N, C-alpha and C positions, 0 to 999 in steps of 0.2 A: 503495501500498499505503500502510497506516495505523501498521505494526511501522518503528519509525525503528532500533531494534537491540531483539534478547531479552536480558533479565536473567535469570539461573539462577535456580532453586532447588531446593536442596536438601530435597527431600521425599519420600517415598517412598506410593504405592498398593498394596493390598495385590490382588494378581490372581488368576486362574483359569485354567488351562489348562481344553482338551477333556476332560481327563482327571481336572479336578477336583484338581489338584496346585497349589499356591497359590504364586506367584511375585510376587518387590518387581518394579514396576514405577516405575522412576523420573522423577517429573515434571520435567521441564525447567525448566517456566517457567506463568507465571501471566497472562491477559489477564483486563483487565476494562474494562468498557464504562463511560464513563463519563453519567452521567443526572442528571436535575437535582434528585431527590427524595432520593436515596439515595447515600451513599456507602460501598459498602461497601472500599474500599480504606483506609480511617482506622484500620480494623481490621487490616489484614494491615501499613500502616505503623507502627502502634503495637507489632504483634510483629518488627519486621524481619524481614518477608516481603517479599522482592523481587517487582513483578508490572510488567506492562506496561501501558499505558493507552490509552483508544484512544476519538479523539471521539464521543460521543455522544449532549452536548444540545439540548435543544430549545428552552428560553429564552436559556441563558447560553453559547450557542454561540460559536466565537473561530473566524470566519473571516475571509479578507482581504475589507475591504473591496470593493476593485477587482472583486471575482468576482459572477459573475453565480449568483443562488440555486438557479436553474433549473437550472443544470450542474452544481453542487457536489458531491461526492461526500462524504459523511462518513468518516471514518474506521472506523466501525463497521459501512458498509458490506465496505468491505474487508476483515474479520475475520468476521462471519459470511457473508459472500457469496462467501466465498471457502474450496473444502476442503485448498488449501493453507495457506494462511495457518491456517488450526484446526490444523493438524495439526503448529504451529512451539508448541502450549501444549499442555497436559496436565490444565490447570484452566481455566475462562472463569467470570468472576464479571460478570453483564448488573443491571445498578443501575435500580434504580423511575427511570423517566425517560428512557430511551433510544429515541432518535427510530427512526422506523423500526416501532416494535412495535404500535402504536396505531389507533385509528380515523381521528383527526384531529389535526393540533399543536394541542397545548393551548392557546396563544395566538392563535390563528387557526382558521380554518376550511377549511383546505388538507389535505388529504388525507394521511396518518402512516401508512401499512401499507406502503409499500414494500420492509419485507424479513417481516414477518410472512405476507404474500402473496405470497412467490415462491417456487414449491418448491424452486429451487435451495438456497435459504435453509435451508427446510427439510429437505432431504436433508443439507445439510451437517451441521445441527447433529444430529440424528438420528443420524448416521454417527458423530460426531465422540464421541458418549457410548457408543454402542454399540462404539467401539474402542476404549474405555477413560477416556476423558474424562471429569471432573466438570463439572457445569453448577448455578450456583448461581446463583439469579433472585427478585429481590425485587418485590412490589407488583403497580407498575402494570408491570411486563414480562410478568404472567403471561401475556399473550395468547400469546406466545412459545411457551410449557411447551405452551397449550389447544392451538393448532398443530399442534405437534407429538407430543404423545399425548393426544388427544383422552379418550381412555375413562377416564383415571388419577385426575385430579382435575372432579369437578363443580362449578363454580361458581354461584352466586346468580346473576338476571338470564337470559338469554337469551342461552344458549351459542352462536347464529351470529351476536350483533353482537360487536365487538370493544367493549373497555371499558364492557360492559353487568355486570358485575362488581363494578364501582368504584362500589362503595356504602356500605359502612363507616364505621360514625361515629369521630368522632375521640375520645382517650378513654384512659383504663389498665385493662386487664385483669389478674384474677389468673391465669396460664398453671401448670395442673398437667404435670411432666413425666412423660413416658411411657418413654424410656430410661433404665435403669437406670446403666450407665455414667454418662449426664451428669449422672443423681442423685447419682452418687460423687463427681462431677466439682466441684457448684457447693454440695454441702451440703446440699442443699434438696428439696424435690418439686414446689416451688412457687416461681414469680418474676414478676416486676411485669414485664410488655409495655406499651409506650407507642407506642402510634399519635398520630404529634404532625400528620397530618393527615386529613381528613375524605376519603370517595369511595378509602376502599382497598379494595382486590380481595379478596373476602370469597368465602370456600370454604362449600358447602353439606353436600358428601360425601367421601368417596375412596371408592374401589376398593380390595377386600380385599391388592392390591399391594402399594399404599400404608401407609408406616410415617408413622404420626401419631407425633412427637416432644415438641411443644404442642401443647397445646388448652383453649379459655376460653370463658367467655362474651363475646357481643361482641352490639352493635347496628347494623342497617341498614336502611337506606332503600328502605320496597318499591316505593314510587312518592310522585309529589309527591302523592297523594291519599290513600295508605294510611299513609303517616307512617312511622314508623321501629318494628322489630318487635327483639325478641331471641333473637338462635340461642343455645340452650346447649350447652357442648361442644364447639364444632366445632373442625377442627384448625385451626391457627397458622402451624405450621412442621412441613413432611413432605420425605417423599423416598422415592424407589423406584427400584429399578436399572433398565436397561435395555439389554442384551448384559453388556458385561464394565464399562459405566459404571454412572454414577450421577446424575439428578438432585436437585436440593433448593430446594425454592421457600418462602418466607415472605412472608405477608401485612405485616408489616411490616418498616419500614426501620432497619437493623442501626446507622447512626452516632447515632440518638437514643438508642436505650439505654442504660442503666449501662453502662460501656466495661469494669470488672470480668466483668459477670457477660455482657456482649457475647459477646467476648473466647472467655468458655471453651467459651458456646453455639455460637459458628463452631467454633471448634479442638479440640473433642470431637465435634459431627457430623459435621464434614467431612473423610473419614479421607484422611491424607497432609501435612495441611498440617504448616510446622517450621516452631515460633514460635523467633524468633532465629537463623534460618538464612542471614540474608541480610546486607544493610548497610544502615548510616545511609541513608538516602532525599535522593533529590537535590531539592531545593525550588525550582528552576527551575523558569518554567513554560514549556511549550510539547509539543507532541508526544514523547511517549515518558521524558516524564519520571516518577517514582512518588512527585511532592511532589502537595498537591491545589492 
């Protein structure tokens, strides 16, 4: 198991019974999968929200040197691959660059689809959200969302090929804010969104059931021969419901945004997070620590 301990989170989600009576559903804990390209836990850390970190690195994995890499089990596998483990949490944050969700290991040619190709993982994740959980996913972890809910978001590229939507170009775009509550919290209806790397997962369109929270004009690579083209007013941050829970997907990395703006967006958009509800994080190293 990847979970060494469960840290309490004093937070509430608003749920709904079959009779449409709203009730409060407590979130007991948050799980975060550590990825190489985003660190959403940095925002939780800044706002004193406790979380449990699961090893999921690709490049910077912290394995014991005497272990056989062919038989090692990532902590993230113990989270997403276990329905019982997921039941410990009310929210799961899946960082861009989490291993097991792509076509191959990004620093090699070995296959890296162990999680996204596992029917048990897909069942576990969809059941987790359906039961009232919140799933927050960023950028290169998009393949998990596409595997679980293929009809919700249409990405550029071939929908049947892992990682094929990773075509966005590096730069900054001015994003329109479409949720009124978020506009109120930000005090503005336009925010700058930074893309610190190229090849980010680009959305072409979404279904009518998906809420577009941020949208903007972006450039993406069509192919090596066709070059780049501009897409106008495409979704950059979206959310949709599944059963009693909700899925949030960002095309950008949260930790590289302006901290005040990023924190405001995350805590305004993801219902139930409770800034200041936790304790100062332990900065020690090792599984289970809430530091980076």
